[in-house]
C-alpha positions as a printed Julia matrix, in Angstrom:
684×3 Matrix{Float64}:
  83.47  104.46  107.72
  80.92  107.16  106.85
  79.33  108.02  103.51
  79.02  111.69  102.71
  77.51  113.7    99.87
  79.19  116.87   98.61
  77.01  119.27   96.62
  78.18  122.47   94.96
  77.79  124.84   92.03
  79.64  123.86   88.84
  81.11  127.34   88.71
  83.17  126.38   91.78
  84.11  122.84   90.72
  87.82  123.62   90.31
  88.05  125.0    93.84
  86.09  121.99   95.1
  88.47  119.54   93.41
  91.48  121.3    94.93
  89.86  121.23   98.38
  88.96  117.54   98.08
  92.59  116.66   97.36
  93.8   118.91  100.17
  91.8   117.13  102.9
  93.41  113.78  101.89
  90.57  111.7   103.33
  87.91  111.34  100.62
  87.47  107.97   98.91
  85.45  108.76   95.79
  82.44  106.63   94.82
  82.15  106.56   91.04
  78.76  107.72   89.8
  76.64  105.15   87.97
  74.88  106.28   84.8
  71.11  106.44   85.34
  71.4   106.09   89.11
  69.93  109.56   89.8
  67.36  111.35   87.64
  68.62  114.58   86.13
  72.28  113.73   86.64
  74.87  112.31   84.26
  78.61  111.9    84.07
  80.51  115.1    83.45
  83.28  115.92   80.99
  86.96  116.58   81.7
  87.89  120.12   82.64
  88.72  122.44   79.69
  92.41  122.42   80.52
  92.63  118.6    80.44
  93.19  118.32   76.7
  96.18  120.69   76.67
  97.6   119.13   79.83
  97.3   115.59   78.4
  99.03  116.69   75.2
 101.9   118.19   77.18
 102.13  115.09   79.35
 102.55  112.88   76.28
 105.29  115.18   74.99
 107.12  115.1    78.31
 106.96  111.3    78.54
 108.23  110.97   74.96
 111.2   113.22   75.79
 111.9   111.28   79.01
 111.87  107.99   77.11
 114.17  109.37   74.42
 116.64  110.72   76.97
 116.44  107.59   79.13
 115.04  109.27   82.25
 113.63  106.55   84.52
 110.82  107.17   86.99
 113.08  106.44   89.92
 115.91  108.63   88.59
 117.38  110.95   91.2
 116.51  114.55   90.4
 116.46  117.87   92.21
 112.87  118.65   93.31
 111.31  121.84   91.95
 108.73  123.88   93.83
 105.1   123.55   92.77
 104.79  127.25   91.94
 107.96  127.28   89.85
 107.08  124.21   87.78
 103.57  125.52   87.13
 105.06  128.82   86.0
 107.51  127.07   83.67
 104.81  124.87   82.16
 102.44  127.8    81.58
 105.23  129.76   79.86
 105.56  127.03   77.2
 108.79  125.57   78.59
 107.6   122.09   77.59
 107.28  123.14   73.96
 110.65  124.93   74.01
 112.36  121.85   75.47
 110.6   119.65   72.9
 111.92  121.76   70.01
 115.47  121.63   71.35
 115.44  117.93   72.19
 113.59  116.75   69.07
 116.14  118.52   66.85
 118.85  116.3    68.35
 116.57  113.24   68.22
 116.03  113.83   64.48
 119.77  114.15   63.94
 120.34  110.92   65.86
 117.63  109.07   63.91
 119.06  110.24   60.57
 122.53  109.1    61.59
 121.2   105.73   62.77
 119.49  105.19   59.43
 122.61  106.3    57.54
 124.87  103.95   59.52
 122.41  101.08   58.97
 122.39  101.7    55.2
 126.17  102.0    55.07
 126.62   98.73   56.98
 124.28   96.99   54.54
 126.29   98.41   51.64
 129.53   97.36   53.31
 128.27   93.8    53.7
 127.5    93.59   49.98
 130.82   95.18   48.99
 132.71   92.66   51.14
 131.05   89.87   49.15
 131.91   91.54   45.83
 135.45   92.64   46.75
 137.07   89.52   45.24
 135.12   89.69   41.97
 137.16   90.92   38.94
 134.42   93.3    37.81
 133.99   97.02   38.41
 130.74   98.03   40.01
 129.4   100.0    37.03
 129.69   96.87   34.81
 127.1    94.86   36.73
 124.17   96.72   35.16
 123.1    99.14   32.42
 122.67   96.69   29.52
 119.73   96.46   27.09
 120.13   92.96   25.66
 121.95   91.37   28.58
 120.58   90.51   31.98
 122.81   90.05   35.04
 122.39   87.9    38.13
 124.61   88.77   41.12
 124.35   86.94   44.44
 125.39   84.01   46.59
 124.78   80.31   45.98
 124.91   77.2    48.1
 126.24   74.96   45.33
 128.34   75.85   42.26
 125.95   76.07   39.25
 128.74   76.46   36.64
 128.39   72.94   35.23
 124.63   73.29   34.83
 125.07   76.65   33.06
 127.81   75.39   30.72
 125.36   74.62   27.9
 123.91   78.14   27.91
 125.27   81.23   26.17
 126.35   83.17   29.27
 129.43   84.48   30.99
 130.12   83.48   34.6
 132.34   85.06   37.28
 132.74   83.41   40.67
 134.44   83.94   44.01
 134.14   81.0    46.35
 135.29   81.54   49.93
 134.43   79.52   53.05
 134.24   82.64   55.24
 132.63   85.16   52.87
 130.46   82.68   50.99
 130.04   81.6    47.36
 129.53   84.7    45.17
 128.54   84.43   41.52
 127.8    86.89   38.72
 126.1    85.56   35.57
 125.62   87.65   32.42
 123.2    86.13   29.9
 120.95   87.1    27.03
 117.54   88.44   27.94
 115.96   85.52   26.1
 117.72   83.06   28.47
 116.7    84.9    31.64
 114.14   82.35   32.87
 116.38   79.34   32.19
 119.36   80.87   33.99
 117.18   81.98   36.89
 115.77   78.44   37.24
 119.27   76.89   37.42
 120.42   79.44   39.98
 117.35   78.85   42.15
 118.06   75.13   42.2
 121.49   75.93   43.65
 120.24   78.17   46.46
 120.75   81.55   44.79
 120.24   84.69   46.93
 120.53   88.05   45.14
 122.97   90.77   46.24
 122.07   94.44   45.77
 125.05   95.9    43.89
 125.83   99.43   45.19
 125.48  102.28   42.67
 129.15  103.21   42.38
 132.1   103.07   40.0
 135.43  101.37   40.12
 136.36   98.22   41.99
 134.37   96.91   44.95
 137.52   97.0    47.09
 137.99  100.76   46.62
 134.27  101.37   47.22
 134.56   99.26   50.4
 137.39  101.47   51.67
 135.31  104.61   50.99
 132.31  103.05   52.78
 134.45  102.22   55.83
 135.55  105.84   56.02
 131.96  107.05   55.73
 130.91  104.68   58.54
 133.72  105.96   60.75
 132.71  109.57   60.05
 129.05  108.8    60.81
 129.95  106.99   64.04
 132.14  109.91   65.12
 129.23  112.23   64.42
 126.98  109.9    66.4
 129.33  110.2    69.38
 128.95  113.97   69.22
 125.17  113.6    69.09
 125.31  111.26   72.12
 127.26  113.91   74.0
 124.63  116.47   73.03
 121.93  114.17   74.39
 123.86  113.69   77.64
 124.1   117.45   77.93
 120.37  117.81   77.29
 119.69  115.08   79.88
 121.56  117.0    82.56
 119.94  120.24   81.47
 116.32  119.07   81.38
 116.0   115.99   83.63
 114.88  117.94   86.71
 112.38  119.94   84.68
 110.99  116.95   82.77
 110.62  114.76   85.88
 108.9   117.56   87.77
 106.73  118.4    84.74
 105.56  114.82   84.37
 104.55  114.7    88.03
 102.74  118.05   87.94
 101.01  117.33   84.62
  99.94  113.86   85.86
  98.39  115.53   88.9
  96.56  118.03   86.71
  95.27  115.27   84.42
  94.06  113.33   87.47
  92.25  116.38   88.83
  90.82  117.28   85.43
  89.17  113.87   85.08
  87.28  114.05   88.4
  84.07  115.39   86.7
  83.97  112.18   84.62
  83.57  110.18   87.86
  80.88  112.26   89.58
  77.23  113.24   89.01
  76.63  116.46   87.09
  73.54  118.46   86.27
  73.35  121.69   84.28
  74.4   123.89   87.21
  75.53  121.6    90.04
  77.73  118.66   90.82
  77.21  115.9    93.4
  80.01  113.79   94.86
  79.39  110.6    96.83
  82.36  109.54   98.95
  83.53  107.47  101.9
  85.38  109.11  104.77
  86.71  107.58  108.02
  84.12  108.38  110.68
  86.7   110.04  112.9
  87.47  112.57  110.15
  83.95  113.41  109.02
  83.57  116.66  110.95
  87.05  117.83  109.98
  86.37  117.11  106.3
  83.0   118.87  106.44
  84.46  121.96  108.12
  87.43  122.21  105.76
  85.41  121.81  102.57
  82.68  124.25  103.53
  85.22  126.84  104.66
  87.45  126.57  101.58
  84.82  126.5    98.83
  82.02  129.0    98.47
  78.55  127.53   98.17
  79.56  123.93   98.84
  77.46  121.75  101.14
  78.49  118.5   102.84
  76.01  116.07  104.37
  76.6   112.77  106.18
  74.35  110.11  104.67
  75.25  107.16  106.89
  77.82  105.81  109.3
  78.48  102.26  108.19
  79.01   99.64  110.89
  80.33   96.11  110.54
  76.97   94.36  110.23
  76.44   92.74  106.84
  72.77   93.7   106.94
  73.74   97.36  106.45
  75.67   96.56  103.3
  73.06   94.17  101.94
  70.34   96.83  102.28
  72.34   99.53  100.47
  72.29  100.41   96.77
  74.8    98.46   94.68
  77.15  101.46   94.34
  77.07  102.02   98.13
  77.06   98.37   99.12
  80.75   97.9    99.88
  82.55  100.35  102.14
  86.3   100.51  101.49
  88.73   98.8   103.82
  91.26  101.03  105.55
  94.37   99.16  106.65
  95.18  100.41  110.13
  98.49   98.79  110.99
 101.67  100.0   112.62
 104.97  100.52  110.86
 106.08   96.89  111.18
 102.79   95.14  110.46
 102.22   97.46  107.48
 105.12   95.72  105.74
 103.15   92.45  105.95
 100.06   93.83  104.19
 101.6    92.76  100.89
 100.99   88.98  101.4
  97.4    89.74  102.38
  96.84   91.76   99.21
  98.33   88.92   97.15
  95.23   86.96   98.14
  92.73   89.82   98.29
  91.84   92.98  100.16
  89.85   92.16  103.32
  86.19   93.06  103.35
  85.17   96.01  105.47
  83.45   93.56  107.84
  86.29   91.11  108.44
  89.62   90.82  110.25
  92.76   91.99  108.51
  95.06   88.92  108.61
  98.2    91.05  108.23
  98.84   91.04  111.99
  98.72   87.23  112.08
 101.06   86.98  109.09
 103.43   89.46  110.77
 103.6    87.17  113.81
 103.7    83.71  112.28
 105.44   84.08  108.9
 108.82   85.22  110.36
 108.38   82.74  113.23
 107.88   79.8   110.87
 110.7    81.01  108.61
 113.05   81.2   111.59
 112.07   77.76  112.87
 112.68   76.15  109.48
 116.1    77.83  109.1
 117.2    77.74  112.78
 120.86   78.46  112.17
 122.97   81.38  113.4
 125.3    81.22  110.4
 122.47   81.62  107.9
 120.49   84.05  110.04
 123.1    86.82  110.18
 123.25   87.31  106.37
 119.43   87.24  106.3
 119.26   90.04  108.87
 121.89   92.15  107.1
 120.37   91.67  103.63
 116.84   92.31  104.91
 117.86   95.47  106.78
 119.69   96.76  103.71
 116.69   96.04  101.48
 114.28   97.84  103.81
 116.6   100.84  103.89
 117.26  101.29  100.17
 114.26   99.93   98.27
 110.78  101.37   97.91
 109.45   98.78   95.46
 106.67   96.83   97.17
 107.84   93.43   95.87
 111.41   93.85   97.09
 110.29   95.36  100.39
 108.08   92.32  101.01
 111.06   89.99  100.47
 113.36   92.17  102.58
 110.78   92.22  105.39
 110.61   88.42  105.57
 114.4    88.13  105.42
 114.94   90.67  108.21
 112.34   89.51  110.73
 112.64   85.86  109.71
 116.41   86.2   110.11
 115.95   87.49  113.66
 113.84   84.45  114.53
 116.32   82.16  112.75
 119.08   83.63  114.93
 117.04   83.14  118.11
 116.15   79.55  117.26
 119.68   78.85  116.01
 121.31   80.11  119.2
 118.91   79.17  121.97
 116.97   76.2   120.57
 119.13   74.32  118.05
 122.56   75.62  119.16
 123.71   75.51  115.56
 125.83   77.52  113.12
 126.41   76.54  109.48
 124.97   73.11  110.12
 127.27   72.37  113.08
 126.35   72.47  116.76
 128.36   74.67  119.06
 128.95   71.93  121.62
 129.7    68.24  121.15
 127.32   65.78  122.74
 127.11   62.02  123.03
 124.44   61.66  120.39
 126.7    63.15  117.68
 129.96   61.3   118.41
 131.56   60.04  115.16
 128.6    61.48  113.26
 129.08   65.21  112.72
 131.45   68.06  113.37
 130.93   70.66  116.08
 132.51   74.04  116.64
 133.89   72.75  119.93
 135.78   70.04  118.02
 137.02   72.27  115.2
 138.18   75.14  117.39
 139.33   73.04  120.34
 137.32   75.11  122.83
 136.7    72.9   125.82
 134.92   75.68  127.72
 132.02   75.9   125.25
 129.84   73.47  127.24
 130.16   75.74  130.27
 129.05   78.71  128.18
 126.14   77.11  126.35
 125.26   74.18  128.55
 123.14   76.28  130.88
 121.0    77.92  128.22
 120.64   75.26  125.54
 118.44   72.17  125.93
 119.95   68.75  125.46
 123.37   70.29  126.28
 124.01   71.31  122.67
 120.58   72.22  121.41
 117.9    70.23  119.66
 119.45   68.09  116.94
 117.46   68.35  113.7
 118.65   64.9   112.64
 118.59   63.32  116.13
 115.4    64.62  117.73
 113.16   64.02  114.72
 110.2    62.76  116.73
 110.29   65.76  119.05
 110.42   68.22  116.12
 107.58   66.5   114.29
 105.39   66.6   117.4
 106.31   70.24  117.98
 105.32   71.04  114.39
 101.97   69.34  114.86
 101.3    71.25  118.11
 102.18   74.52  116.37
  99.76   73.6   113.6
  96.98   72.92  116.1
  97.46   76.33  117.73
  97.74   78.1   114.37
  94.59   76.51  112.97
  92.68   77.12  116.2
  93.45   80.81  115.86
  92.04   80.64  112.34
  88.79   79.04  113.56
  88.37   81.64  116.31
  88.99   84.41  113.75
  86.22   82.91  111.62
  83.92   82.94  114.66
  84.78   86.57  115.37
  84.21   87.59  111.74
  80.71   86.13  111.78
  80.09   87.67  115.19
  80.76   91.22  113.98
  78.86   90.58  110.76
  75.72   88.83  112.05
  75.93   88.61  115.84
  77.2    85.94  118.2
  74.22   83.58  117.9
  74.57   83.33  114.15
  78.35   83.05  114.41
  78.14   80.23  116.95
  75.7    78.29  114.8
  77.82   78.66  111.68
  81.38   78.4   113.03
  81.06   77.02  116.55
  80.52   73.51  115.26
  83.81   73.54  113.4
  85.64   74.56  116.56
  84.07   71.64  118.42
  84.88   69.32  115.55
  88.48   70.51  115.37
  89.06   70.04  119.09
  87.33   66.66  119.0
  89.4    65.46  116.06
  92.6    66.56  117.79
  91.67   64.62  120.93
  90.76   61.47  118.97
  93.97   61.62  116.93
  96.0    62.18  120.09
  94.5    59.12  121.76
  94.99   56.91  118.7
  98.56   58.12  118.17
  99.54   57.47  121.78
  98.0    53.98  121.61
  99.28   52.89  118.18
 102.71   54.54  118.17
 103.73   54.68  121.83
 101.71   51.71  123.14
 100.06   53.63  125.97
  97.25   51.84  127.8
  93.92   52.55  126.08
  92.15   52.8   129.44
  94.21   55.91  130.18
  93.38   57.37  126.78
  89.66   56.56  126.81
  88.59   59.98  128.25
  90.33   61.76  125.35
  88.75   59.37  122.87
  85.23   59.71  124.28
  85.32   63.5   124.67
  86.73   63.84  121.16
  84.04   61.59  119.69
  81.3    63.56  121.46
  82.65   66.84  120.13
  82.8    65.44  116.59
  79.16   64.35  116.88
  78.26   67.84  118.12
  80.05   69.32  115.08
  78.12   67.1   112.68
  74.78   67.92  114.34
  75.47   71.68  114.31
  76.77   71.81  110.75
  74.65   69.24  108.96
  71.86   71.77  108.47
  74.08   74.38  106.78
  76.85   72.24  105.32
  75.04   69.02  104.47
  77.24   66.0   103.91
  80.27   68.35  103.8
  80.06   68.49  107.59
  81.36   64.9   107.59
  83.47   64.86  104.43
  85.61   67.84  105.46
  86.69   66.3   108.77
  89.55   64.23  107.24
  90.76   67.42  105.58
  91.39   68.9   109.02
  93.85   66.09  109.74
  95.6    66.88  106.48
  95.78   70.56  107.46
  97.42   69.68  110.78
  99.9    67.26  109.22
 100.8    69.92  106.68
 102.65   71.72  109.47
 105.18   68.89  109.69
 106.92   70.74  106.86
 108.27   73.02  109.62
 110.39   70.11  110.82
 110.96   68.57  107.39
 112.48   71.71  105.86
 114.82   72.1   108.84
 115.84   68.43  108.67
 116.5    68.57  104.92
 118.72   71.64  105.37
 120.55   69.96  108.25
 121.09   66.8   106.18
 122.56   68.78  103.3
 124.79   70.74  105.69
 126.02   67.53  107.33
 127.0    66.03  103.97
 128.59   69.24  102.7
 130.56   69.73  105.91
 131.98   66.23  105.6
 132.97   66.89  101.99
 134.47   70.36  102.45
 135.99   70.11  105.93
 137.49   66.75  105.07
 139.55   68.59  102.46
 140.66   71.39  104.81
 143.95   70.34  106.45
 142.83   66.73  106.39
 140.24   67.28  109.12
 139.15   63.99  110.63
 137.04   63.13  113.68
 138.77   60.71  116.04
 136.65   59.21  118.81
 138.12   57.51  121.88
 135.49   56.4   124.36
 133.23   59.39  124.95
 135.78   61.97  123.75
 135.91   63.23  120.14
 138.82   65.24  118.77
 139.85   66.57  115.39
 143.17   65.64  113.83
 144.79   67.9   111.24
 147.32   66.9   108.59
 148.11   70.02  106.58
 147.63   69.6   102.85
 147.4    71.6    99.63
 143.62   71.16   99.44
 142.93   73.73  102.18
 141.96   76.62   99.89
 139.83   74.41   97.66
 138.1    72.97  100.71
 137.34   76.41  102.17
 136.02   77.69   98.84
 133.89   74.59   98.48
 132.66   75.02  102.06
 131.58   78.62  101.32
 129.96   77.72   97.99
 128.0    74.76   99.33
 126.68   76.7   102.31
 125.76   79.59  100.01
 123.69   77.1    98.05
 121.92   75.93  101.24
 121.39   79.58  102.23
 119.76   80.31   98.87
 117.55   77.23   99.08
 116.57   78.26  102.61
 115.15   81.53  101.26
 113.02   79.67   98.73
 111.92   76.73  100.84
 111.37   78.47  104.19
 109.88   81.54  102.54
 107.45   79.74  100.24
 106.38   77.07  102.72
 106.01   79.63  105.5
 103.83   81.75  103.23
 101.81   78.71  102.19
 100.92   77.9   105.79
  99.52   81.43  106.17
  97.55   81.54  102.93
  96.32   77.97  102.54
  96.0    76.64  106.08
  95.32   79.72  108.23
  93.56   82.26  105.99
  91.37   79.63  104.35
  89.66   79.11  107.72
  88.31   82.65  108.02
  89.36   84.95  105.2
  86.99   85.72  102.33
  88.42   88.93  100.88
  86.95   90.74   97.92
  87.05   94.16   99.56
  88.1    97.51   98.1
  91.09   99.23   99.62
  90.5   102.71  101.0
  92.21  105.06   98.54
  91.66  108.71   99.45
  92.22  111.38   96.83
  95.56  112.96   97.64
  98.66  114.14   95.88
 101.98  112.37   96.33
 104.92  114.53   95.32
 108.41  113.15   94.82
 109.8   115.3    92.03
 108.12  118.5    93.12
 107.67  120.31   96.42
 104.21  121.54   97.38
 103.62  125.21   98.02
 102.65  124.52  101.65
 105.87  122.57  102.28
 107.9   125.38  100.73
 106.25  127.93  102.99
 106.91  125.78  106.08
 110.6   125.57  105.19
C-alpha cells in the first residue's frame, strides 16, 4: 500500500472530487485539525445544503409510500435523473404526494375521533336520556361514566337523580344529576366505586340514533380512505422509479459535497492524503493529473509489512488500510473474520483458513447424506437470491458445509437420515439400515468396496476412533495457528524476532502433544512404557525448551498456559460429540417413527437381520412423525454444527495468531443500483 498526496487549486476542487471517485482506488485519510500549519478542515460544497434538503424530502416521500431500499425499480440514467432533479421534479412530486398524505392524515384523525365517539355512544345507548339532557344546567351538575360497583345505595341519602344501565359486556354505566352544592360528596362516593367519566357527544336525540349516524359516518370515511389508498398506490407506481433513483443520486452528491470537510484546506488550495494500492499508484497519478487542471500527485511512501514503518509514522498515517484480496469463494468467508475484527495490514487474513476448515468441520459433525442434500439446496438458493451479508454468510456455510456433509455421509459414515446404507454385524438388533428397510441385498456389493468397516464408520459404535480423529484434527488445526503466528511476526519484525517470540510455543505444543500421547497410550491402552519413553523424553525436552525461550517475555505465563493447550486440543472432541449426539437422536427417532410405519420390526436370526411388516393404520402418522423428527434434527444440526464449527475457528485457531484492529480498505467510489452511470449508458 502506498501513501500519496494530492494537491490542487480550490477553484478546481469539484473536478478533483469527480476524478477521485472515478479512479475508484483512493482510500481517504481524514485530516486532523492542527496537523499542518496553515491548513484547516474545509466546508461542504455550496450545493450540499440544497441537495441535503432534497434528500430528506425524497426519503420522507419514500417512507410515506412504503418504498423499501431493496424494492425492484427500473433504473434511470444518470443524466436523466440529474436533469429531473435540477428541474425541480422533487418539489413537484412532493406537492402532489403531500396533498394525498394530508388527506390521508385528516381521514385517519377523523376515523379515530368517530371510533372514540362510537365507543361512548355504545355505552350510553341503553340509557333512557337524550344526549342534550346530560348537560346545560346552571344549578345541577351531572356525572356520566362507568363504575365498578353500584353506588346507588350509598347515594340514596343524597338529593340526586340516578340513571343506570348495567351490562356484563358493555359495562356498568351510570348518570347522576345532583345539586351543585352536593358535587364534592357525590364525586367522592363515585370515586370509591371506581368511577370513570364518559365524554358525552355533543348531539341531540337518543344515543342509539346518534350511534347509527356515527356508524354511517365511519363507513363513509373508510370508503373515502380506500379511495385515498388507491391514490397512494397510483402515486407509488408513478414515482417509485424516480424517487429511488433520486435518493441514490442525491446521496452520491451529498457524499461528494462533504469531501472538503475531510481534507486539508488553505485559502487557495486543498491537500488530500490517501492510501492507494502500490500496483495502482502510477495509474491513479496519470488519471488524476490528466483529468484535472493544475492538480499534482506525489507518492510519499510505499508501506511494507514491517511494524517499524508504522511505528515511526505520524498517528494519522500509522495504520495502512487492509485490502482483502480473496477469490470469489473465499470472499464469502470474510464475514466471520470481520465479526472478530479486520486484520491488520501486517498480518495474515484468516479468511482462507476459515473457508477451508469451517465447512469441513460442519460436514464432519453432520456427516449424513439425507441432511446434506437440503443444506446444499438451501445454501445454493440463498447465495443466488440474497445480497444481505448476514444471510449470505449463513447460505455460504450451508452450501459448502452441505457438500462436505454429503462427502462424509456417503464415503466415510455411509449414512442417510441416521441409518447406514448397509447392515453390518455391529448393528444387528440395534438399528435400522436402508438395506433392511428396502430389502436390497446387493447394497454391500455397491458400497462395500468404497466404505470402511463395510458400512461406514458408526458414530455410536466407533466412538474411540472418532474421538481420536477429532483430537488429531485439533492438533493439525492448532499447529497451523502457531505457524501463522510465527509467520505474522516474521513479516512484522523478521525471522529472528519471530522465532524468539513464537518458536518456543511451537516447541512447547509439539512437546505437550508427545507427552500426552505417551501417557494416553500407557494409561488407557496399557502399552509398555519402555516403548513410549522416547516420546516422553523428547516431549519433556521440548517443553523445557519452550519454558526457557518464553520465560523472558512471558514470565510465569510460559508455564501456566501449557495446561490450556491441552484444553484447546480436547475442545476439538466436540467434532465427534456433535455427530454422536445427532446419531443418538436419529436412532431413537427412527425406532419411534419406523416402528409405527406398517409395524416395522427388526428380526434377527443368527447373523441375518430382516424387517417384518404388518400393515396398520398408523402408517401415515408414522411417516409424518418421521419427517417432523428428522426436520428437528436437521434444524439442530444447523445450530450446533454451525456454532461449534465457528467457535473452533474464532476461539481455538484465530486466538493463536490473530490480533486484528485494522481498518478495511474502502476506496472512494460510486455504487449505482437504481441509476445507470453515463459511461455505462454510452457503452450500451
